[in-house]
C-alpha positions as CSV (number, residue, x, y, z in Angstrom):
1,X,62.5,112.0,-32.0
2,X,65.6,111.1,-34.3
3,X,65.3,110.2,-38.2
4,X,63.8,107.0,-39.2
5,X,65.9,104.0,-40.4
6,X,65.0,105.4,-44.1
7,X,62.8,104.8,-47.3
8,X,61.2,101.3,-47.4
9,X,61.4,100.1,-51.0
10,X,58.3,98.4,-51.4
11,X,56.9,96.1,-54.4
12,X,53.5,95.5,-54.6
13,X,53.2,92.4,-52.8
14,X,54.7,93.9,-50.0
15,X,52.5,96.8,-50.0
16,X,49.4,94.1,-50.2
17,X,51.0,92.5,-46.9
18,X,51.7,95.4,-44.9
19,X,48.1,96.5,-45.4
20,X,46.8,93.3,-44.5
21,X,48.8,93.6,-41.2
22,X,47.8,97.4,-40.7
23,X,44.2,96.5,-41.3
24,X,44.6,93.4,-39.2
25,X,46.2,95.3,-36.3
26,X,43.8,98.0,-36.1
27,X,40.5,95.9,-36.7
28,X,42.3,93.6,-34.2
29,X,42.3,96.0,-31.5
30,X,38.9,97.2,-32.0
31,X,37.4,93.7,-32.2
32,X,39.2,92.8,-28.7
33,X,38.2,95.8,-27.2
34,X,34.3,95.2,-28.3
35,X,34.1,91.4,-27.1
36,X,35.6,92.7,-24.0
37,X,33.6,95.6,-23.3
38,X,30.1,94.1,-22.2
39,X,32.1,92.2,-19.4
40,X,34.6,94.9,-18.4
41,X,34.8,95.1,-14.7
42,X,32.5,91.8,-14.0
43,X,34.0,88.9,-12.2
44,X,34.5,85.4,-14.0
45,X,31.8,83.9,-11.7
46,X,29.4,86.9,-12.8
47,X,30.2,86.2,-16.7
48,X,29.7,82.8,-16.4
49,X,26.2,83.3,-14.7
50,X,25.4,85.8,-17.3
51,X,26.8,84.0,-20.5
52,X,27.1,80.2,-19.6
53,X,30.1,77.8,-18.4
54,X,32.4,79.0,-21.1
55,X,31.9,82.5,-20.3
56,X,31.5,84.8,-23.3
57,X,32.1,83.5,-26.5
58,X,30.8,85.9,-29.1
59,X,30.0,90.0,-29.4
60,X,27.8,90.8,-26.1
61,X,25.7,94.2,-26.0
62,X,27.4,97.2,-24.8
63,X,26.5,100.6,-25.1
64,X,23.1,99.6,-26.4
65,X,23.9,97.4,-29.1
66,X,26.5,94.8,-30.4
67,X,30.2,95.4,-31.4
68,X,30.5,98.5,-29.8
69,X,34.0,99.9,-28.7
70,X,35.2,101.6,-25.6
71,X,37.9,104.7,-25.8
72,X,40.5,102.3,-26.3
73,X,39.6,102.1,-29.9
74,X,38.9,105.6,-30.1
75,X,42.4,106.8,-28.9
76,X,44.0,104.2,-31.5
77,X,42.1,105.9,-34.3
78,X,43.7,109.2,-33.0
79,X,47.0,107.5,-32.7
80,X,47.1,106.7,-36.4
81,X,45.5,109.9,-37.2
82,X,48.4,111.7,-35.5
83,X,51.1,109.4,-36.9
84,X,50.1,110.2,-40.6
85,X,49.9,114.0,-39.9
86,X,53.4,113.8,-38.3
87,X,54.4,112.3,-41.8
88,X,52.6,115.0,-43.7
89,X,53.9,117.9,-41.6
90,X,57.6,116.1,-41.9
91,X,58.0,118.1,-45.4
92,X,57.5,121.6,-44.0
93,X,60.6,120.7,-41.6
94,X,58.7,121.3,-38.2
95,X,58.6,117.4,-37.4
96,X,58.4,116.5,-33.8
97,X,56.2,113.5,-33.8
98,X,55.0,113.6,-30.1
99,X,53.7,117.0,-30.5
100,X,51.6,115.7,-33.3
101,X,50.4,113.0,-31.7
102,X,49.6,115.1,-28.4
103,X,47.6,117.4,-30.8
104,X,45.8,114.4,-32.2
105,X,44.7,113.5,-28.6
106,X,43.3,116.7,-27.8
107,X,41.0,116.2,-30.9
108,X,40.2,112.9,-29.3
109,X,39.7,114.8,-25.9
110,X,37.2,117.4,-27.9
111,X,34.8,114.4,-28.6
112,X,34.4,113.6,-25.2
113,X,33.4,117.3,-24.3
114,X,31.4,118.2,-27.5
115,X,28.0,117.2,-28.9
116,X,29.4,116.7,-32.3
117,X,31.9,118.1,-34.8
118,X,32.9,121.5,-35.0
119,X,32.9,122.6,-38.6
120,X,34.9,125.8,-37.5
121,X,37.9,123.6,-36.5
122,X,39.1,123.3,-40.7
123,X,42.4,121.9,-39.4
124,X,40.7,119.1,-37.5
125,X,40.8,116.8,-40.6
126,X,38.2,114.2,-41.5
127,X,38.4,112.3,-38.7
128,X,37.3,114.4,-35.8
129,X,34.4,114.7,-37.9
130,X,33.3,111.6,-38.0
131,X,30.1,111.7,-35.5
132,X,30.2,108.1,-34.2
133,X,33.2,109.0,-32.3
134,X,31.7,111.7,-30.3
135,X,30.3,108.8,-27.9
136,X,31.3,109.0,-24.0
137,X,32.7,105.4,-23.5
138,X,33.8,105.4,-20.0
139,X,37.1,107.1,-20.4
140,X,39.5,106.8,-17.2
141,X,40.3,109.5,-15.1
142,X,44.1,109.3,-16.1
143,X,42.7,110.2,-19.9
144,X,40.8,112.6,-19.2
145,X,43.1,114.7,-16.7
146,X,46.1,114.0,-19.0
147,X,44.4,115.5,-21.8
148,X,42.5,117.8,-19.8
149,X,44.4,121.0,-20.7
150,X,46.9,122.0,-23.8
151,X,50.0,121.1,-21.7
152,X,51.8,118.2,-23.0
153,X,53.6,115.6,-20.4
154,X,57.0,114.4,-21.2
155,X,59.4,112.0,-19.8
156,X,60.8,114.7,-18.0
157,X,57.7,116.1,-16.7
158,X,55.4,113.4,-17.3
159,X,51.0,113.4,-16.5
160,X,49.7,111.6,-14.1
161,X,53.5,109.9,-12.6
162,X,51.9,107.4,-10.3
163,X,49.4,105.9,-13.1
164,X,50.0,102.4,-13.7
165,X,46.9,101.5,-16.0
166,X,47.0,99.8,-19.2
167,X,45.2,102.8,-21.4
168,X,48.4,104.3,-23.0
169,X,49.5,100.8,-23.8
170,X,46.3,99.8,-25.6
171,X,46.4,102.9,-27.8
172,X,50.4,102.3,-28.9
173,X,49.5,99.3,-31.6
174,X,50.0,101.8,-34.4
175,X,53.3,102.8,-33.4
176,X,54.7,99.5,-34.2
177,X,53.4,100.1,-37.6
178,X,56.2,102.3,-38.5
179,X,58.2,99.4,-40.3
180,X,60.7,102.1,-42.0
181,X,61.7,103.1,-38.3
182,X,64.8,101.5,-36.2
183,X,62.8,99.4,-33.3
184,X,64.7,101.8,-30.5
185,X,63.2,104.7,-32.1
186,X,59.2,103.1,-32.2
187,X,60.0,102.3,-28.5
188,X,60.8,106.0,-27.8
189,X,58.4,107.4,-29.7
190,X,55.4,105.0,-27.9
191,X,57.0,105.9,-24.5
192,X,57.3,109.5,-25.0
193,X,53.2,109.5,-26.2
194,X,52.2,107.2,-23.3
195,X,54.0,109.7,-20.7
196,X,51.1,112.4,-21.9
197,X,48.7,110.2,-19.6
198,X,50.6,107.6,-18.0
199,X,53.8,108.8,-16.4
200,X,54.7,105.6,-14.0
201,X,57.5,103.9,-16.0
202,X,56.0,100.5,-15.8
203,X,52.9,102.1,-17.8
204,X,55.0,103.7,-20.2
205,X,57.6,101.1,-20.4
206,X,54.7,98.8,-21.5
207,X,53.5,100.8,-24.0
208,X,57.1,101.0,-25.9
209,X,57.1,96.8,-25.1
210,X,53.5,96.6,-27.0
211,X,54.5,98.7,-30.1
212,X,58.0,96.9,-30.5
213,X,56.2,93.6,-30.5
214,X,53.9,95.2,-33.0
215,X,56.8,96.3,-35.1
216,X,58.3,93.0,-35.2
217,X,55.4,91.0,-36.2
218,X,54.4,93.7,-38.8
219,X,58.1,92.9,-40.0
220,X,57.2,89.2,-40.4
221,X,58.8,87.9,-37.3
222,X,57.2,85.3,-34.8
223,X,55.8,86.3,-31.5
224,X,58.1,84.9,-29.4
225,X,60.8,86.6,-31.5
226,X,59.2,89.7,-31.1
227,X,58.9,89.5,-27.2
228,X,62.5,88.3,-27.4
229,X,63.2,91.6,-29.2
230,X,61.6,93.9,-27.0
231,X,62.9,92.2,-23.8
232,X,66.7,93.1,-25.3
233,X,65.3,96.7,-25.9
234,X,63.8,96.9,-22.8
235,X,67.3,96.1,-20.8
236,X,68.8,99.8,-21.5
237,X,65.8,101.3,-20.1
238,X,65.5,102.6,-16.4
239,X,62.8,101.0,-14.2
240,X,62.4,98.4,-17.0
241,X,62.5,95.1,-14.6
242,X,58.6,94.5,-14.0
243,X,58.0,95.0,-17.6
244,X,60.6,92.6,-18.6
245,X,59.4,90.0,-15.7
246,X,55.9,90.0,-16.6
247,X,57.0,89.3,-20.5
248,X,59.2,86.3,-19.2
249,X,56.3,85.2,-17.1
250,X,54.1,85.2,-20.0
251,X,56.4,83.0,-22.3
252,X,57.0,80.8,-19.0
253,X,53.5,80.6,-18.8
254,X,52.8,79.1,-22.2
255,X,54.7,75.8,-20.7
256,X,52.5,75.2,-17.8
257,X,50.0,73.3,-19.4
258,X,46.3,74.0,-20.8
259,X,45.2,77.6,-21.0
260,X,43.0,78.6,-18.2
261,X,41.1,82.0,-16.9
262,X,42.9,81.4,-13.8
263,X,46.4,81.6,-15.4
264,X,45.2,84.9,-17.4
265,X,44.1,86.2,-14.4
266,X,47.4,85.4,-12.6
267,X,49.7,86.9,-15.5
268,X,47.1,90.2,-15.5
269,X,47.6,90.1,-11.8
270,X,46.1,93.8,-10.6
271,X,45.5,95.1,-14.1
272,X,48.2,97.1,-14.3
273,X,49.9,97.8,-18.0
274,X,52.7,95.2,-17.3
275,X,50.3,92.6,-16.4
276,X,48.1,93.5,-19.2
277,X,50.6,93.0,-21.5
278,X,51.7,89.9,-20.1
279,X,48.2,88.6,-20.4
280,X,48.0,89.5,-24.0
281,X,51.0,88.3,-24.9
282,X,50.2,84.6,-23.4
283,X,46.9,84.8,-24.9
284,X,48.1,85.3,-28.7
285,X,51.0,82.8,-28.0
286,X,48.4,80.1,-26.8
287,X,45.2,80.5,-28.4
288,X,44.3,77.8,-31.3
289,X,43.1,80.9,-33.6
290,X,42.0,84.3,-33.2
291,X,38.6,83.6,-31.9
292,X,39.8,81.4,-28.9
293,X,42.8,83.6,-27.9
294,X,40.4,86.6,-27.9
295,X,37.9,84.7,-25.8
296,X,40.8,83.5,-23.4
297,X,41.4,87.1,-23.2
298,X,38.3,88.6,-22.0
299,X,37.2,85.6,-19.7
300,X,38.6,86.6,-16.4
301,X,38.4,89.2,-13.2
302,X,40.7,91.6,-15.0
303,X,40.1,94.5,-17.1
304,X,38.3,92.7,-20.2
305,X,38.4,95.5,-22.8
306,X,42.0,96.4,-22.5
307,X,43.1,92.7,-22.4
308,X,41.1,92.0,-25.4
309,X,42.4,95.2,-27.3
310,X,45.5,94.4,-26.7
311,X,45.5,90.7,-27.7
312,X,43.7,91.3,-31.0
313,X,46.5,93.9,-31.7
314,X,49.0,91.3,-31.5
315,X,47.1,88.6,-33.4
316,X,46.2,91.2,-36.0
317,X,49.7,92.1,-36.7
318,X,50.8,88.7,-36.7
319,X,48.2,87.2,-39.2
320,X,46.8,90.0,-41.0
321,X,43.1,91.0,-41.2
322,X,41.7,87.5,-42.9
323,X,42.5,85.5,-39.7
324,X,40.0,87.8,-37.9
325,X,36.0,86.3,-37.0
326,X,34.4,87.7,-40.2
327,X,31.0,87.5,-38.0
328,X,32.3,89.8,-35.5
329,X,33.8,92.1,-37.9
330,X,30.2,92.6,-40.0
331,X,28.9,93.8,-36.5
332,X,31.7,95.6,-35.4
333,X,30.9,99.8,-34.4
334,X,33.0,102.1,-36.8
335,X,34.3,99.5,-39.4
336,X,34.2,101.3,-42.1
337,X,36.1,104.4,-40.3
338,X,38.9,101.7,-39.3
339,X,39.2,100.5,-42.8
340,X,39.6,104.0,-44.3
341,X,41.9,104.9,-41.7
342,X,44.0,101.7,-42.2
343,X,44.2,102.0,-45.9
344,X,45.0,105.7,-45.2
345,X,48.0,104.7,-43.1
346,X,49.2,102.1,-45.4
347,X,49.2,104.3,-48.4
348,X,50.9,107.3,-46.6
349,X,53.7,105.0,-45.2
350,X,54.4,103.3,-48.4
351,X,53.7,106.0,-51.1
352,X,53.8,109.4,-48.8
353,X,56.1,111.7,-51.4
354,X,53.7,110.7,-54.5
355,X,50.9,112.6,-51.9
356,X,52.9,115.6,-50.5
357,X,56.4,115.5,-51.9
358,X,58.0,118.4,-53.5
359,X,57.3,116.6,-57.0
360,X,53.6,117.7,-56.1
361,X,50.9,117.2,-53.8
362,X,47.2,116.2,-53.6
363,X,44.9,118.6,-52.2
364,X,42.4,116.2,-51.1
365,X,45.0,114.3,-48.8
366,X,46.0,117.5,-47.2
367,X,42.3,118.7,-46.8
368,X,42.2,114.9,-44.7
369,X,45.4,115.8,-42.6
370,X,46.2,119.4,-42.8
371,X,49.9,120.5,-41.9
372,X,48.4,123.0,-39.9
């Protein structure tokens, strides 16, 4: 990885706006995931039979409660944790963010094997000690295999080189919140980290495109402008054509009349990463508000949780946390953890040197995000 674009000069209003977008992005991913989780894998006819002619329009029951999240939100949290740890480790000179992210994802993998936190692992940090994360939420085979050993997949030697699924894309919103980085570096980090589980170019380039769309939104761009930026950056990447075509298809579908589940399903296609990215962009563009966009994203025959998570991340980055439906946030599993991690990320990105710079370090911060 190269260097960042340099320090961002933060005024108070800019810090508040950034924190709102960080919160909005992470909560948006989670609430979209939770909305889609109870109907993930159901056909549209089955959804309507269970929930009525309009389909699912409110949080349903999944995993024994309303507002439960899946492995997609779990991994999004560990992405944020890994990014904070990478920034903290930068002071040591041993700075390789993909490695820090891989270590974070291995901590997630431990939550899928262990009964609960292991207090002996002092370097795990606080997130890995959150007991609610030790719930198995139908993680896909590609994730369990990708993080099943200590070997890190790379672009030269990726894990699961034939995997086209959307899971790596759905954990990649946080890369876009690195607003002090150049866009091409955001793409590069997201792509490298996606290849740790999803080695097909369609999957890892979808993750890069999604991250840089979130990046543009977090900097105040429109969604259409953000997609255009992603398209421009994709052209330099071998194998980008399916992802670029999918994004163009999403933009074109906006002009084809009223949004329908059939149009979302057409964009989502076979549920691969490029199709789900296309569907999410479309739903975020045509939704009358966040609630409408998210309901549109989950009510179809495709993977509802991933579509909801991707759409929620876009809408949260675009509008900030206050645009998200309060009644859904009130019942969202893990909301205190999500907010705490979002605020820690915003503080690290805006005030990191004061927490662990050469002038002094906060022992409490380094206990939360150990350098080891």
